[in-house]
VOROMI-378856 format. One record per residue (C-alpha): residue in three letters; x, y, z. Coordinates in Angstrom, 3 decimals. Layout:
! VOROMI-378856
+-----+----------+----------+----------+
| res |       c1 |       c2 |       c3 |
+-----+----------+----------+----------+
| ALA |        X |        Y |        Z |
...
+-----+----------+----------+----------+
! end
This chain:
! VOROMI-378856
+-----+----------+----------+----------+
| res |       c1 |       c2 |       c3 |
+-----+----------+----------+----------+
| UNK |   -4.440 |  -26.628 |   -8.396 |
| UNK |   -0.906 |  -26.893 |   -9.861 |
| UNK |    1.091 |  -23.610 |   -9.664 |
| UNK |    4.553 |  -22.871 |  -10.859 |
| UNK |    6.438 |  -19.921 |   -9.441 |
| UNK |    9.561 |  -18.630 |  -11.361 |
| UNK |   11.734 |  -16.759 |   -8.894 |
| UNK |   12.472 |  -17.478 |   -5.250 |
| UNK |   13.039 |  -13.877 |   -4.210 |
| UNK |   10.812 |  -11.972 |   -1.755 |
| UNK |    7.754 |  -11.952 |   -4.042 |
| UNK |    8.129 |  -15.659 |   -4.852 |
| UNK |    8.777 |  -16.638 |   -1.273 |
| UNK |    5.764 |  -14.756 |    0.011 |
| UNK |    3.476 |  -16.311 |   -2.635 |
| UNK |    4.880 |  -19.769 |   -1.789 |
| UNK |    4.238 |  -19.062 |    1.908 |
| UNK |    0.655 |  -18.125 |    1.294 |
| UNK |    0.106 |  -21.215 |   -0.874 |
| UNK |    1.782 |  -23.490 |    1.621 |
| UNK |   -1.178 |  -23.080 |    3.994 |
| UNK |   -3.346 |  -24.990 |    1.501 |
| UNK |   -3.142 |  -28.217 |   -0.415 |
| UNK |   -1.723 |  -26.571 |   -3.553 |
| UNK |    0.703 |  -28.459 |   -5.797 |
| UNK |    3.347 |  -25.691 |   -5.895 |
| UNK |    6.700 |  -25.661 |   -7.742 |
| UNK |    9.358 |  -22.961 |   -7.344 |
| UNK |   12.166 |  -22.515 |   -9.866 |
| UNK |   15.306 |  -20.462 |   -9.336 |
| UNK |   19.073 |  -20.418 |  -10.065 |
| UNK |   19.960 |  -19.704 |   -6.463 |
| UNK |   20.394 |  -22.977 |   -4.558 |
| UNK |   20.554 |  -21.231 |   -1.155 |
| UNK |   17.123 |  -19.621 |   -1.619 |
| UNK |   15.660 |  -22.882 |   -2.711 |
| UNK |   17.172 |  -24.647 |    0.340 |
| UNK |   15.625 |  -22.048 |    2.592 |
| UNK |   12.238 |  -22.574 |    0.952 |
| UNK |   12.561 |  -26.372 |    1.334 |
| UNK |   13.356 |  -25.971 |    5.068 |
| UNK |   10.481 |  -23.641 |    5.820 |
| UNK |    7.673 |  -24.405 |    3.325 |
| UNK |    5.828 |  -27.349 |    1.826 |
| UNK |    6.705 |  -26.715 |   -1.783 |
| UNK |    8.634 |  -28.528 |   -4.559 |
| UNK |   11.771 |  -26.706 |   -5.682 |
| UNK |   13.727 |  -26.985 |   -8.926 |
| UNK |   17.137 |  -25.430 |   -9.534 |
| UNK |   17.631 |  -24.023 |  -13.059 |
| UNK |   16.490 |  -21.539 |  -15.669 |
| UNK |   12.735 |  -20.934 |  -15.834 |
| UNK |   13.058 |  -19.988 |  -19.531 |
| UNK |   14.350 |  -23.568 |  -20.260 |
| UNK |   11.687 |  -25.392 |  -22.285 |
| UNK |   13.232 |  -28.702 |  -21.134 |
| UNK |   12.953 |  -27.813 |  -17.465 |
| UNK |    9.393 |  -26.557 |  -17.764 |
| UNK |    8.364 |  -29.785 |  -19.574 |
| UNK |   10.081 |  -31.787 |  -16.783 |
| UNK |    7.878 |  -30.286 |  -14.066 |
| UNK |    4.758 |  -30.664 |  -16.192 |
| UNK |    3.970 |  -27.175 |  -17.452 |
| UNK |    1.256 |  -28.484 |  -19.731 |
| UNK |   -0.814 |  -29.590 |  -16.750 |
| UNK |   -0.274 |  -26.426 |  -14.688 |
| UNK |   -3.106 |  -24.084 |  -13.885 |
| UNK |   -0.961 |  -20.940 |  -13.238 |
| UNK |    2.528 |  -19.721 |  -13.975 |
| UNK |    3.790 |  -16.829 |  -11.832 |
| UNK |    6.880 |  -15.196 |  -13.377 |
| UNK |    8.193 |  -12.985 |  -10.497 |
| UNK |   11.997 |  -12.928 |  -10.912 |
| UNK |   13.941 |   -9.677 |  -10.506 |
| UNK |   14.149 |   -9.260 |  -14.262 |
| UNK |   10.928 |   -8.018 |  -16.098 |
| UNK |   12.293 |   -9.084 |  -19.449 |
| UNK |   12.853 |  -12.685 |  -18.116 |
| UNK |    9.383 |  -12.704 |  -16.681 |
| UNK |    7.905 |  -11.788 |  -19.998 |
| UNK |    9.829 |  -14.473 |  -21.722 |
| UNK |    8.888 |  -17.133 |  -19.127 |
| UNK |    5.240 |  -16.251 |  -19.560 |
| UNK |    5.348 |  -16.450 |  -23.369 |
| UNK |    7.125 |  -19.848 |  -23.255 |
| UNK |    4.849 |  -21.190 |  -20.577 |
| UNK |    1.717 |  -20.283 |  -22.421 |
| UNK |    3.035 |  -21.888 |  -25.589 |
| UNK |    3.734 |  -25.088 |  -23.614 |
| UNK |    0.174 |  -25.267 |  -22.310 |
| UNK |   -0.171 |  -23.455 |  -18.962 |
| UNK |   -3.703 |  -22.175 |  -18.444 |
| UNK |   -2.904 |  -18.697 |  -17.021 |
| UNK |    0.255 |  -16.582 |  -16.738 |
| UNK |    1.024 |  -13.546 |  -14.524 |
| UNK |    4.264 |  -11.556 |  -15.019 |
| UNK |    5.967 |   -9.037 |  -12.784 |
| UNK |    6.644 |   -6.117 |  -15.153 |
| UNK |    8.005 |   -2.668 |  -14.410 |
| UNK |    7.932 |   -1.035 |  -17.876 |
| UNK |    5.067 |    1.498 |  -17.820 |
| UNK |    4.723 |    1.199 |  -21.633 |
| UNK |    3.798 |   -2.462 |  -21.250 |
| UNK |    1.338 |   -1.754 |  -18.428 |
| UNK |   -0.631 |    0.932 |  -20.108 |
| UNK |   -0.472 |    0.248 |  -23.821 |
| UNK |   -3.757 |    0.116 |  -25.704 |
| UNK |   -1.987 |   -0.710 |  -28.969 |
| UNK |   -0.843 |   -4.196 |  -27.981 |
| UNK |   -2.875 |   -6.927 |  -26.392 |
| UNK |   -0.197 |   -8.895 |  -24.554 |
| UNK |   -2.628 |  -11.796 |  -23.931 |
| UNK |   -2.127 |  -12.589 |  -27.610 |
| UNK |    1.520 |  -13.220 |  -26.813 |
| UNK |    0.970 |  -15.294 |  -23.755 |
| UNK |    0.922 |  -12.770 |  -20.808 |
| UNK |   -2.537 |  -12.836 |  -19.199 |
| UNK |   -1.848 |  -10.365 |  -16.362 |
| UNK |    0.954 |   -7.880 |  -15.572 |
| UNK |    1.807 |   -6.684 |  -12.107 |
| UNK |    4.070 |   -3.683 |  -11.280 |
| UNK |    5.244 |   -3.591 |   -7.686 |
| UNK |    6.283 |    0.119 |   -8.200 |
| UNK |    2.872 |    1.156 |   -9.526 |
| UNK |    1.078 |   -0.649 |   -6.654 |
| UNK |    3.425 |    0.915 |   -3.993 |
| UNK |    2.825 |    4.387 |   -5.401 |
| UNK |   -0.944 |    3.871 |   -5.329 |
| UNK |   -0.639 |    2.646 |   -1.756 |
| UNK |    1.314 |    5.761 |   -0.682 |
| UNK |   -1.301 |    8.026 |   -2.293 |
| UNK |   -4.062 |    6.214 |   -0.431 |
| UNK |   -2.137 |    6.586 |    2.927 |
| UNK |   -1.734 |   10.331 |    2.418 |
| UNK |   -5.444 |   10.805 |    1.786 |
| UNK |   -6.271 |    9.181 |    5.128 |
| UNK |   -3.438 |   10.723 |    7.075 |
| UNK |   -4.369 |    9.878 |   10.674 |
| UNK |   -4.376 |    6.132 |    9.802 |
| UNK |   -1.292 |    4.176 |    8.949 |
| UNK |   -3.010 |    1.554 |    6.822 |
| UNK |   -6.117 |    1.927 |    4.620 |
| UNK |   -7.832 |   -0.426 |    2.182 |
| UNK |  -10.905 |    0.648 |    0.184 |
| UNK |  -13.472 |   -1.848 |   -1.159 |
| UNK |  -16.050 |   -1.009 |   -3.857 |
| UNK |  -14.594 |    2.504 |   -4.383 |
| UNK |  -14.701 |    3.233 |   -0.618 |
| UNK |  -18.215 |    1.977 |    0.210 |
| UNK |  -16.390 |   -0.103 |    2.909 |
| UNK |  -12.933 |    0.633 |    4.252 |
| UNK |  -10.349 |   -1.062 |    6.399 |
| UNK |   -8.608 |    1.506 |    8.542 |
| UNK |   -5.556 |    0.829 |   10.659 |
| UNK |   -4.085 |    2.998 |   13.376 |
| UNK |   -1.972 |    2.802 |   16.594 |
| UNK |   -3.887 |    3.774 |   19.706 |
| UNK |   -2.242 |    6.572 |   21.695 |
| UNK |   -2.858 |    7.829 |   25.248 |
| UNK |   -5.560 |   10.241 |   24.001 |
| UNK |   -7.869 |    7.446 |   22.829 |
| UNK |  -10.950 |    7.186 |   25.016 |
| UNK |  -11.322 |    3.415 |   24.331 |
| UNK |   -8.134 |    2.406 |   26.163 |
| UNK |   -8.820 |   -0.374 |   28.640 |
| UNK |  -12.347 |   -0.726 |   27.430 |
| UNK |  -13.469 |   -4.064 |   25.953 |
| UNK |  -14.771 |   -4.290 |   22.366 |
| UNK |  -18.334 |   -4.818 |   23.771 |
| UNK |  -18.097 |   -1.814 |   26.058 |
| UNK |  -16.816 |    0.342 |   23.240 |
| UNK |  -19.590 |   -0.699 |   20.923 |
| UNK |  -22.173 |    0.214 |   23.663 |
| UNK |  -20.504 |    3.600 |   24.296 |
| UNK |  -20.342 |    4.498 |   20.589 |
| UNK |  -23.519 |    2.755 |   19.544 |
| UNK |  -24.318 |    5.476 |   16.973 |
| UNK |  -21.074 |    4.875 |   15.059 |
| UNK |  -20.979 |    1.986 |   12.591 |
| UNK |  -17.641 |    0.124 |   12.765 |
| UNK |  -16.356 |   -3.372 |   13.421 |
| UNK |  -12.941 |   -4.030 |   15.007 |
| UNK |  -11.530 |   -6.802 |   12.862 |
| UNK |   -7.927 |   -7.163 |   14.209 |
| UNK |   -5.535 |   -6.039 |   16.946 |
| UNK |   -1.759 |   -6.371 |   16.848 |
| UNK |   -0.374 |   -5.860 |   20.370 |
| UNK |    2.929 |   -3.982 |   20.854 |
| UNK |    5.922 |   -6.249 |   21.208 |
| UNK |    4.169 |   -9.341 |   19.990 |
| UNK |    3.881 |  -11.046 |   16.547 |
| UNK |    0.420 |  -12.492 |   17.250 |
| UNK |   -2.597 |  -10.962 |   15.505 |
| UNK |   -5.740 |  -11.002 |   17.711 |
| UNK |   -9.170 |  -11.505 |   16.192 |
| UNK |  -11.061 |   -9.609 |   18.819 |
| UNK |  -14.106 |  -10.875 |   20.739 |
| UNK |  -16.453 |   -8.981 |   22.983 |
| UNK |  -14.190 |   -9.245 |   26.018 |
| UNK |  -11.016 |   -8.215 |   24.225 |
| UNK |   -9.580 |   -5.003 |   25.654 |
| UNK |   -7.947 |   -2.174 |   23.760 |
| UNK |   -4.409 |   -1.313 |   25.167 |
| UNK |   -1.968 |    1.588 |   24.645 |
| UNK |    0.094 |    1.260 |   21.417 |
| UNK |   -2.245 |   -1.456 |   20.003 |
| UNK |   -2.304 |   -1.478 |   16.233 |
| UNK |   -6.053 |   -1.703 |   15.586 |
| UNK |   -7.890 |   -2.336 |   12.323 |
| UNK |  -11.428 |   -1.112 |   11.924 |
| UNK |  -13.892 |   -2.024 |    9.180 |
| UNK |  -15.865 |    1.177 |    8.471 |
| UNK |  -18.539 |    2.250 |    5.929 |
| UNK |  -17.638 |    5.479 |    4.187 |
| UNK |  -20.196 |    7.578 |    6.090 |
| UNK |  -18.629 |    6.584 |    9.468 |
| UNK |  -14.955 |    7.452 |    8.762 |
| UNK |  -15.130 |   10.973 |   10.195 |
| UNK |  -16.881 |    9.594 |   13.296 |
| UNK |  -14.002 |    7.268 |   13.930 |
| UNK |  -11.503 |   10.045 |   14.742 |
| UNK |  -12.864 |   10.826 |   18.255 |
| UNK |  -12.798 |    7.111 |   19.005 |
| UNK |   -9.124 |    6.760 |   18.195 |
| UNK |   -8.339 |   10.076 |   19.837 |
| UNK |   -6.888 |   11.699 |   16.778 |
| UNK |   -7.787 |   14.675 |   14.538 |
| UNK |   -7.997 |   14.499 |   10.753 |
| UNK |   -4.824 |   15.904 |    9.283 |
| UNK |   -5.034 |   17.846 |    6.080 |
| UNK |   -1.982 |   17.050 |    3.971 |
| UNK |   -0.958 |   19.490 |    1.238 |
| UNK |    2.812 |   19.745 |    1.212 |
| UNK |    4.725 |   16.503 |    0.629 |
| UNK |    8.482 |   15.893 |    0.412 |
| UNK |    9.647 |   12.740 |   -1.370 |
| UNK |   13.144 |   11.440 |   -0.867 |
| UNK |   14.465 |    9.416 |   -3.772 |
| UNK |   13.771 |    9.540 |   -7.501 |
| UNK |   13.332 |    5.838 |   -7.918 |
| UNK |   10.573 |    4.353 |  -10.046 |
| UNK |    8.341 |    4.459 |   -6.910 |
| UNK |    9.294 |    8.059 |   -6.241 |
| UNK |    8.593 |    9.095 |   -9.785 |
| UNK |    5.221 |    7.375 |   -9.942 |
| UNK |    4.252 |    8.655 |   -6.451 |
| UNK |    5.077 |   12.240 |   -7.380 |
| UNK |    3.038 |   12.027 |  -10.590 |
| UNK |   -0.005 |   10.539 |   -8.772 |
| UNK |    0.143 |   13.067 |   -5.906 |
| UNK |    0.420 |   16.022 |   -8.284 |
| UNK |   -2.639 |   14.792 |  -10.178 |
| UNK |   -4.513 |   14.920 |   -6.858 |
| UNK |   -3.316 |   18.519 |   -6.241 |
| UNK |   -0.680 |   17.832 |   -3.600 |
| UNK |    2.311 |   20.197 |   -3.611 |
| UNK |    5.350 |   17.930 |   -4.054 |
| UNK |    9.091 |   18.402 |   -3.581 |
| UNK |   11.345 |   15.559 |   -4.653 |
| UNK |   14.988 |   15.228 |   -3.571 |
| UNK |   17.388 |   13.176 |   -5.715 |
| UNK |   21.125 |   12.905 |   -5.127 |
| UNK |   22.074 |   11.826 |   -8.645 |
| UNK |   22.462 |   14.950 |  -10.791 |
| UNK |   21.582 |   13.369 |  -14.133 |
| UNK |   18.551 |   11.595 |  -12.712 |
| UNK |   17.455 |   14.832 |  -10.995 |
| UNK |   17.605 |   16.706 |  -14.314 |
| UNK |   15.612 |   13.967 |  -16.078 |
| UNK |   13.001 |   14.004 |  -13.294 |
| UNK |   12.668 |   17.761 |  -13.504 |
| UNK |   11.983 |   17.485 |  -17.139 |
| UNK |    9.528 |   14.585 |  -16.706 |
| UNK |    7.640 |   15.831 |  -13.646 |
| UNK |    6.530 |   19.378 |  -14.624 |
| UNK |    4.376 |   19.930 |  -11.515 |
| UNK |    6.958 |   18.687 |   -9.034 |
| UNK |    9.805 |   20.728 |   -7.625 |
| UNK |   12.861 |   18.473 |   -8.118 |
| UNK |   15.847 |   19.290 |   -5.905 |
| UNK |   19.385 |   17.954 |   -6.566 |
| UNK |   20.952 |   17.046 |   -3.283 |
| UNK |   21.489 |   14.401 |   -0.621 |
| UNK |   18.328 |   13.959 |    1.452 |
| UNK |   20.454 |   12.750 |    4.459 |
| UNK |   21.884 |   16.241 |    4.719 |
| UNK |   20.019 |   17.946 |    7.609 |
| UNK |   21.087 |   21.369 |    6.379 |
| UNK |   19.495 |   20.686 |    2.956 |
| UNK |   16.288 |   19.494 |    4.549 |
| UNK |   16.113 |   22.687 |    6.667 |
| UNK |   16.785 |   24.840 |    3.552 |
| UNK |   13.909 |   23.104 |    1.787 |
| UNK |   11.586 |   23.851 |    4.714 |
| UNK |   11.112 |   20.333 |    6.032 |
| UNK |    9.302 |   21.796 |    9.087 |
| UNK |    6.583 |   23.091 |    6.761 |
| UNK |    5.948 |   19.668 |    5.201 |
| UNK |    2.811 |   17.740 |    6.084 |
| UNK |    4.190 |   14.480 |    4.921 |
| UNK |    7.601 |   12.898 |    4.206 |
| UNK |    7.889 |    9.891 |    1.926 |
| UNK |   11.271 |    8.084 |    1.715 |
| UNK |   11.573 |    5.748 |   -1.266 |
| UNK |   15.282 |    5.476 |   -2.013 |
| UNK |   16.822 |    2.087 |   -2.737 |
| UNK |   18.236 |    1.871 |    0.800 |
| UNK |   15.841 |    0.758 |    3.572 |
| UNK |   18.002 |    2.109 |    6.402 |
| UNK |   18.288 |    5.560 |    4.757 |
| UNK |   14.470 |    5.579 |    4.379 |
| UNK |   13.873 |    4.676 |    7.984 |
| UNK |   16.388 |    7.120 |    9.448 |
| UNK |   15.285 |   10.013 |    7.218 |
| UNK |   11.628 |    9.455 |    8.247 |
| UNK |   12.718 |    9.542 |   11.906 |
| UNK |   14.537 |   12.838 |   11.228 |
| UNK |   11.375 |   14.172 |    9.567 |
| UNK |    9.302 |   13.139 |   12.580 |
| UNK |   11.753 |   14.986 |   14.896 |
| UNK |   11.224 |   18.110 |   12.785 |
| UNK |    7.463 |   18.000 |   13.269 |
| UNK |    6.313 |   16.352 |   10.041 |
| UNK |    2.891 |   14.844 |   10.696 |
| UNK |    2.950 |   11.785 |    8.380 |
| UNK |    5.918 |    9.596 |    7.456 |
| UNK |    6.034 |    6.707 |    5.010 |
| UNK |    9.223 |    4.628 |    4.401 |
| UNK |    9.774 |    2.031 |    1.693 |
| UNK |   11.684 |   -0.989 |    2.949 |
| UNK |   13.147 |   -3.955 |    1.018 |
| UNK |   13.575 |   -6.192 |    4.090 |
| UNK |   10.309 |   -8.009 |    4.904 |
| UNK |   11.413 |   -8.302 |    8.578 |
| UNK |   11.130 |   -4.517 |    8.983 |
| UNK |    7.449 |   -4.403 |    8.198 |
| UNK |    6.257 |   -5.233 |   11.685 |
| UNK |    8.366 |   -2.661 |   13.558 |
| UNK |    6.795 |    0.591 |   12.341 |
| UNK |    4.538 |    1.036 |   15.372 |
| UNK |    7.479 |    0.582 |   17.734 |
| UNK |   10.030 |    2.956 |   16.182 |
| UNK |    7.847 |    6.025 |   15.509 |
| UNK |    7.322 |    5.842 |   11.719 |
| UNK |    3.658 |    5.951 |   10.626 |
| UNK |    3.905 |    3.310 |    7.919 |
| UNK |    6.526 |    1.002 |    6.455 |
| UNK |    5.636 |   -0.471 |    3.102 |
| UNK |    7.250 |   -3.255 |    1.052 |
| UNK |    6.439 |   -3.169 |   -2.681 |
| UNK |    7.115 |   -6.876 |   -3.100 |
| UNK |    4.698 |   -7.816 |   -0.339 |
| UNK |    2.054 |   -5.588 |   -1.937 |
| UNK |    2.705 |   -7.209 |   -5.324 |
| UNK |    2.550 |  -10.714 |   -3.902 |
| UNK |   -0.822 |  -10.004 |   -2.260 |
| UNK |   -2.124 |   -8.524 |   -5.500 |
| UNK |   -1.043 |  -11.621 |   -7.422 |
| UNK |   -2.493 |  -13.937 |   -4.753 |
| UNK |   -6.041 |  -12.935 |   -5.570 |
| UNK |   -5.668 |  -14.653 |   -8.967 |
| UNK |   -5.000 |  -17.889 |   -7.127 |
| UNK |   -7.973 |  -17.882 |   -4.759 |
| UNK |  -10.855 |  -20.238 |   -5.075 |
| UNK |  -14.419 |  -19.041 |   -4.597 |
| UNK |  -15.906 |  -15.795 |   -5.743 |
| UNK |  -13.144 |  -13.473 |   -4.513 |
| UNK |  -13.386 |  -10.076 |   -6.176 |
| UNK |  -10.655 |   -8.284 |   -4.211 |
| UNK |   -7.875 |   -9.064 |   -1.832 |
| UNK |   -5.573 |   -6.861 |    0.232 |
| UNK |   -2.620 |   -7.350 |    2.630 |
| UNK |   -2.364 |   -5.223 |    5.801 |
| UNK |    1.093 |   -3.894 |    6.610 |
| UNK |    1.543 |   -4.979 |   10.173 |
| UNK |   -0.178 |   -8.337 |   10.254 |
| UNK |    0.359 |  -11.675 |    8.547 |
| UNK |   -3.212 |  -11.981 |    7.282 |
| UNK |   -5.385 |  -11.139 |    4.293 |
| UNK |   -8.579 |   -9.162 |    3.757 |
| UNK |  -10.860 |  -10.698 |    1.171 |
| UNK |  -13.981 |   -9.428 |   -0.636 |
| UNK |  -16.149 |  -12.449 |   -1.404 |
| UNK |  -19.141 |  -12.304 |   -3.737 |
| UNK |  -21.649 |  -14.630 |   -2.201 |
| UNK |  -22.803 |  -17.387 |   -4.537 |
| UNK |  -26.392 |  -18.680 |   -4.745 |
| UNK |  -26.874 |  -21.479 |   -2.098 |
| UNK |  -23.452 |  -20.859 |   -0.539 |
| UNK |  -23.124 |  -22.260 |    3.020 |
| UNK |  -22.904 |  -18.743 |    4.447 |
| UNK |  -26.460 |  -17.999 |    3.242 |
| UNK |  -28.035 |  -20.896 |    5.253 |
| UNK |  -27.876 |  -19.378 |    8.795 |
| UNK |  -27.252 |  -16.173 |   10.638 |
| UNK |  -23.566 |  -15.418 |   11.227 |
| UNK |  -23.347 |  -16.525 |   14.860 |
| UNK |  -24.717 |  -19.959 |   13.856 |
| UNK |  -22.336 |  -20.532 |   10.960 |
| UNK |  -19.459 |  -21.992 |   12.995 |
| UNK |  -17.247 |  -19.298 |   11.428 |
| UNK |  -13.628 |  -19.982 |   12.422 |
| UNK |  -12.235 |  -18.013 |   15.325 |
| UNK |   -9.290 |  -16.986 |   13.089 |
| UNK |  -11.626 |  -14.973 |   10.759 |
| UNK |  -14.258 |  -12.277 |   11.016 |
| UNK |  -16.748 |  -10.674 |    8.663 |
| UNK |  -16.117 |   -6.946 |    8.693 |
| UNK |  -19.150 |   -5.844 |    6.727 |
| UNK |  -21.358 |   -6.526 |    3.763 |
| UNK |  -22.148 |   -4.572 |    0.586 |
| UNK |  -25.664 |   -5.301 |   -0.727 |
| UNK |  -26.885 |   -3.532 |   -3.894 |
| UNK |  -24.103 |   -0.956 |   -3.409 |
| UNK |  -25.089 |   -0.152 |    0.143 |
| UNK |  -22.897 |   -0.918 |    3.229 |
| UNK |  -24.461 |   -3.143 |    5.959 |
| UNK |  -23.044 |   -4.025 |    9.350 |
| UNK |  -22.494 |   -7.792 |    9.810 |
| UNK |  -23.084 |   -8.535 |   13.425 |
| UNK |  -24.112 |  -11.927 |   14.803 |
| UNK |  -27.782 |  -11.845 |   13.852 |
| UNK |  -27.026 |  -10.849 |   10.207 |
| UNK |  -27.709 |  -13.300 |    7.390 |
| UNK |  -25.866 |  -13.174 |    4.118 |
| UNK |  -27.730 |  -13.377 |    0.806 |
| UNK |  -26.727 |  -14.366 |   -2.711 |
| UNK |  -25.091 |  -11.471 |   -4.543 |
| UNK |  -23.823 |   -9.862 |   -1.336 |
| UNK |  -20.162 |   -8.826 |   -1.197 |
| UNK |  -18.613 |   -9.688 |    2.170 |
| UNK |  -15.449 |   -8.141 |    3.566 |
| UNK |  -13.603 |  -10.921 |    5.466 |
| UNK |  -10.423 |  -10.596 |    7.550 |
| UNK |   -8.725 |  -13.980 |    7.734 |
| UNK |   -5.574 |  -15.434 |    9.245 |
| UNK |   -3.680 |  -17.860 |    6.937 |
| UNK |   -4.713 |  -21.003 |    8.837 |
| UNK |   -8.422 |  -20.280 |    8.291 |
| UNK |   -8.419 |  -19.373 |    4.569 |
| UNK |   -9.493 |  -22.886 |    3.381 |
| UNK |  -12.342 |  -23.095 |    5.914 |
| UNK |  -13.632 |  -19.617 |    4.986 |
| UNK |  -13.456 |  -20.389 |    1.278 |
| UNK |  -15.466 |  -23.480 |    1.860 |
| UNK |  -18.185 |  -21.551 |    3.609 |
| UNK |  -18.456 |  -19.125 |    0.673 |
| UNK |  -18.724 |  -22.051 |   -1.874 |
+-----+----------+----------+----------+
! end
């Protein structure tokens, strides 16, 4: 598969990194020579310095024989232009990173007619992610499959959890009436993601990911040693695109929202636009202002300014004031893995979320959904099982499934089923698979 990525920023780099684990013919175009040199030194891709809107350059790298063009530069207008030109020159599919909400939700214009097959908005995806996190407040990462029939729930184990120092097998025996599968553990102070086996032990401050059918979510709280937190009052710091979209989504779901914005003109505009949100003009770093606006009465604090450090520090302040749930937006990818060590519930990166969303268009096999977990360098796939696929030939324990992957559950005819070793997949099943990058190709082969 030949793929051309326009833009070597964070989104482009993460996509190139995901593709580098496979035998993909990947080209990356950018003006910035330093970014391209970094890519060359770290990933197995072909780089080209120049303007991705250049017809001559696109022809030089063989755009007419390309399967996919990913336009993910920082400029939405440039991405639109690149997609239109690329489609005219013969690329099979185009995906553009677009921020304009009019483009994303416009029934009047079919942008496929102009050469843009799919549009991705990092801000829209980040806002949706924040809303999902606030609905499952005791967990710091949640992914729903098939409208919540199966769910991936991530949390950090505290000292109150009764499963500390128990093995996965012992835990399953102790809580045999609760349906769940532990799909991943990220140990404090390490970068390694553990795919747990029966003898793997749970430790204090482990970031643990469970695969859980909808009917078992409430039963999971006693296992992790936490109570369900009802969130009603939310304070948002920053009237950015993400802040605006998050406020609108939360108000639709009947949250009571306060939004703080330090730019007076923007605050006035937001107040006019967000009728159900209380918009406050002021600097959210001002502790006196936060006290005046009753931060101690907030259930959740969401920091989405354009400054990562401000977001992190303000969330730490909110935690010190007793706020139950904190979410910080960060631009630096390196920050993502430190949330469990610094006391913030969740750090999110809109570019990482966007890259993972785009990546599902690249996958082979019958993948119907894909998600990225915040604290681990891995993917969660939803495969639709093909007739006569290799995974249908034997029970799971006899499939030689790679150790770097695990099946977290199966949806059959809309019903959730637990996928333990003696389970056999059938054609038409939808399987939830957690997979480290090095095993993606093997797993895809099993589902083909």
